[in-house]
N, C-alpha and C positions, 0 to 999 in steps of 0.2 A: 187491391192492396196498394198503398202509396209506395212510390219508388223509394222514398226515404226510409220507410219501415222495412221494405225488402232489403235494402242495403244494410241496415243495422243488423237484421237477422243473418245476412250473409257474413258480415264481419265477425259475428259471434258464433257462427256455426262451427261445430267440431268436426263435421264430416260433410264434404261437398256433395256426395251422392245423396245423402239424406236430405240435404237442402233442396237439391233438384227434385227429388221425389215429392217432397212436401209442397213445393211451390210451382210445380209444372203448369198449373192453371194460370199463374201470374205472369208467365213469360209471353212476350210478343210472338205470336205464331203466324200472323197474317203477312202476306206479301203486299207491297204497295198497290199492285194492280187489283188484288182481291179486296183490299180496303176501299180503293176508289170505286170499284163496282158496287160494293155494299152502299157506299155513299150516294151513288147515282140512283139506286133504288130508293133510298131513304129520302133524297131530295126531289125525286120525281123529275129528273132532268135527262138530257141526252148528251152523248159525246159531241154531237154536232153543235149544240148550244154552248157547251163548255169550251170547245175549240174556238168559237167566235169570241166569247166573253173573256177568255184567258189570253188571247193574242198568240196562242201557241200554234193555231192552225192545224194543218194536216199532220204535223209531227205528233199530235195528241193520239191519233189513230195508231201510230207505231208504238206508243207507250202502252195503250190499252191492249194491243196485240202482243205485248212483251217482246217486240222487235227492237226496242230502244230502252236503255236505262236512263231515265230523266235526271237532269242535274237538280241541285237544290233550288235554283231559281225557277226552273220549269215547274217543279212541284209547288212552289209558292204561287206561281202564275195560275196553275191548275186550281189551287185552293181558292184563289180569288175568283176565278171563273165559275167555280161551284158555289161561291158565297159560303165557304166553310167558316165555322166559328174559329176563334183562335185556338181553342183546345183541339178541334178536329185537325186543323192545319199542323199543329205541333205534333200530334200523334202520327200524322202522315210522314212528317220529317223523321221522327224517331223510328218508325217502321222501316223507312228507307235508309236508315243508318247515316242520316245527316244531322248536323247540329241544329237544335231547335232555335227558334228566334230568340234573341237575347236583347232585352231592353237596354243593356249597357253599351250596345253597339249602335251608333247613330243610324246606319242604314237599316238595320233590323228594327230600330225604334220607329222609323217612318213606316215600315211595312206593318208592324204591329198596330200602329195608329190607324193605318188604312184598313186593315182587316176589321178592327173593332169599331170603326166609324163608317163602314160600308162603302169605302172608296173602290173604284174599279182598278184593275191593273194599269190601265192607261193613266188614270189620275195619279196613282202612286209613282209611275214612271216619270211623270212630269215633275213631281216633288223631288224625286231622286236626281233627275237631270239638273234641276235648278240648284241643288246642293252639290253639284259636281261629284255625285256618287254613281256607281254603276247601276244602270236600269235593269229591270227584270227581263225585258224583251228588247 
């Protein structure tokens, strides 16, 4: 169910518990790590490959072992290292309770462009640095 549709039903609900019971399947239940593990299986990659391609290095192992809660930028870097689609990256951010990438934000626009055009995290960092914007790594 689309978020907009769910929101509309929530606004019109007469009883919160009934809404919860009806839409339990529509709520986000995965943790960021479980979603990342699912994506590793789907993408046929490894944590070692992602660590190298994301620029996150050894810190990534701590994320996957639930020893560290990654920042939004780390999750974006991981998304790039895994070559996630924009939709997959946005879902990862939502599951992690971070703001999704917003095309109205110049920095986010660069990242969205990079994701949709297959740029590496390092290439995106170069564009961000050139624009005097904070880099991901």
